[in-house]
N, C-alpha and C positions, 0 to 999 in steps of 0.2 A: 520403547521407553520414550517418553515425551520431553522434550526440551522445555525449559523455562523461558527462553528468548526465541525470537523468529523474526523473519523477514516477510513482511507481507507485500505482495505486489499488486499493483492495479495500474489500469491504462486510463488516459483521459483523453477527450477530443482535442483540447487546446491547452496553451499555456495558462490560459486564465482559468480554466476549470481545473487544471493540476494544482495551481496556486491556491485556489477556493478549497480544495480537498486537503492539501497540506496544512493550510491554516486551521481548518475545522478539527484535524486530528490532533494538532499541536494544541490548540484552545482547551480540547477536551481532556487533555494530559494522557491521551492513549498512544502516543507515538514519541519517541525520543529525537528522531531524525528522519526527515524524509528527502531522498535525492531524487531529482527530476531531470529527466534526459529525453530528447526528441528520438523517436524511432519511426521506422515504416513498418506497419502491420500488413501481413497478407493472411487472410482469413475467409472461412466460409461462413455466409450468414443467410438464412432463409433462401437457400438452394443456389446461391450465387458466390462467386469469389470476388472478394472485395480487396482493394489496396488502399490504405489511408496513412496519412501522417498522424502520429499520436504522440503522448506524452506518457513515459513509463514512471511510474512512483515506486521506489524502493523505501519501504517503510521499517524502520528498525523499532521493535516493540517486545513487549512481553507477550508469551503464548496466551496468558489469562485475559489479555485485553483484545484478542482477536476477534470475538463476536462483536464487541462494541465498534471495532474498526469496520467490519462488515456492514454494520447498521449505519455508521456515520457516512459511509462511501455510498451506500445505496440511497440515503435520504437526499445527498447532494450531488448526484451524477445525473447526467443526461442520457446515459445508455439505458435501454431496456434491461439488458442483461450485462451489467459490467463485469470485467475481470476482477476478481478479488481472490487471491489464492496465498497460501502460507507455506513458508519453507522453514522448517526447524533450523535453528543454529545449534549444531552439535558441539562446536568448540569455537573458542574465541579468546582474546586477550581478557583476563580476568577484570581488570581495571575498566576496560570498555562496556563489558557486560554489566558490571556494577552500576556504572554510569547510566544505562538504560534504566534500572530500577529507581536510581535517584531522581532522575527528571521525569517520570511518569508517576501517574497516580498510585 
């Protein structure tokens, strides 16, 4: 069963890039709220293990906007293959979930 709401997760290489992505998502009306936090990422890329400081974006949105969120992030991102994943929200405060619908297109 699919959920009407979700949290999209993306990472960015810097605070400036994270802010650019957050503003683009909000300007397009496809995200209700984006939380940004600094993280350290350990990952394998092109045969090597890498460790980098990154910013993680937790994007509260409607599931129906996820394709547009992916497109927006890909168009505004510096990475060749940016992280863009979706986690369905299976339950939440009804007033909060309703707010997501109210402030997005």
